[in-house]
N, C-alpha and C positions, 0 to 999 in steps of 0.2 A: 900215716897218722892222722888223726883227725881233729881239725882246727875247726872253733866256732868262733860265732857272732852274734848279738843279740840286741833286739830293743826292746822295750816296755812302754805300754801306755800308747800304741798306736789305737787311736781314735778312730775305729774302725772293726765293726764287729768280726767276729771267729768265722761268722755263714758269710761274709762277705769277701772275705782275706783268703778262704778256701780253693775258691775257683782259681784266684790271681796265682797260687801257689804249687799246686797239687799237678802240673804239666813239666814243672822246672826239676823235679826229682831225677837224677842219673845223669842229666845235662851237664855238658863241662860247662865252668862259669862265665867263658868269652860267648857261647851260643846262649845263654842265659840273660845275659845282659843286654844281649841283641834281641833277644825275644820281649825284654821288659819295654826297652825303649819304644816300641812298635805297637805296644797295648793300648787299649784305649781310654783302660782306668785311669784316674787320676794317682791312683796308691799304686802302681806301678813302679812309681819313682822313689819310693820308701823302700820298697821290698828290693829294688835295685842298688839302694844303696848298702843295706845291711849284707847283701852278696858281695859287695864290692870291699866291704871292712872286711869280711872274713877272708877272702884271698888275700889281703893286704895282712892282716895275721897272719897267713900262713906263708906269705912272702918274708916278711920281716922276721918274725918271731922263731920261724922253724926254718928257714932258710927252703923253701919248696919252691918249685918251677911254675910262675903261676898260668905257664900255658899246658900242665897235666893235671893241674886242679878241674874236680868236678864237684858236683854237688849231691852229695850223699845222702842228707836226709834235711827235712824244712818241717820245725815244730812249730806247731801254734796253738796258743792255751789263751784261756779268756785271763781279762785283767779286771780291778775290781772296776763295780760299774755305777755310774753317778746317777744317782734317782733326781729324779725333776718332777715336777709337777705345772700340768698346762689348765688355764680356767677353760672348764667345762658349762655347760648349760645350766641353768636358775644356781648359779653362785657356788657346782659344786668344784670338783679339783680332780683331774685326770692323772693319772702316774704315766710318767715316760722316763724309759729308761734310756738313759745312753753307754753303750756296751763298749769294752774297752778289750784292745789282744796284744798278748805278748807273742816276739816272734823271734825265732832261733834257726839259726843257717848251719847247717853243717856244713864242712868241704873236706876231700879227703884226694889221695892220688890217686890217678886211672889207675897206679900199678899195682897199690893196695887192694882194689874194689874187686 
């Protein structure tokens, strides 16, 4: 059975979040949390929080064994973009986009994978 956890409006673009999460697919939850703990990115803490939440959902809501959970899939999608303006030369305004992303982690039993 697949169990999900998600977070919305992470203030990080999809492009920067993708390299963080692509290597975690297929790993066990314990190994993934260990990998995220030692990553140099400051956003690894946010990804680890969602992975921990998915494992807790599986343990508490569906009575799955947390030691047999693995990450089946991680979905990343764009969220709402904030459009801001920065002052430029000669009184002009330059557009600046603050991109956000949505993150969904899907965990599954190793026996079912």
